[in-house]
N, C-alpha and C positions, 0 to 999 in steps of 0.2 A: 504493500499499500504506499509506504513512504517513498519508495523508489519511483513509483508512478507519479506521485505528487512533485517530486523534484524534477523529474524529466518534463512534465508539463509546465512547470514554472520556468525551466530553461528554454523550452520551446516558445513560451510566451515572451520572454525577454528577447530572444532572437527575432521574433516577429515584430516587436516594438522597435528594436534597433534597426531592423531592415526597413521598416516603413519610414522612419525618420531619415535614414540615409537616402532613400529614394526621394524624399521630400527635399532634402538639401540639394541633391543632384538636379531635380526639377527646377528649383529656384535658380541655381546657377545657369541652367539652359535658358530659362525665361529672361534672366537679366542680360545674358550675352546676346540673345536674339533681339532684345529691345535696346541694346546699347547704342546703336546709331541714332535712335529716336530721342534719347535721353538728353535733356538739357537742365539748366539749373532750376527751373520751376516745375517741370513735370516729374521730377524725381519723387516728389511727395505723393504723386498718383501712381506711378509705375511700381514702386517698391511695395506698397500695401497690396495692390492687386496681384502682383506676382507672388507675394507671400501667401495670400489667400489661395491662389491657384496651386501653389506648391503643396499646401496642406491637404488639398483634395486631389492629389495627383492621379489617382486611379481614374477618376472621372475626366480629368483634364486630358490624360493620354488616350483614353477611349474616344473622346470627341475629337481630339487632334488627329487620330488615325482614321476616323470615320469620314471626316469632312475635309481633309487635306490630301 
């Protein structure tokens, strides 16, 4: 029983860390793809929008691949 609990806890941690790593990678991709359009005033718009999209990265990538 205890061994199953530890392995599921480790699996949960791996899942959480993997999700966050994919989120960071998506944020980097979005910021690089928007970089030519960023200037001093629209930085406050691009960064929060890209941060939001990177946190919902499974939906973002699904829509990205379906419509591009």
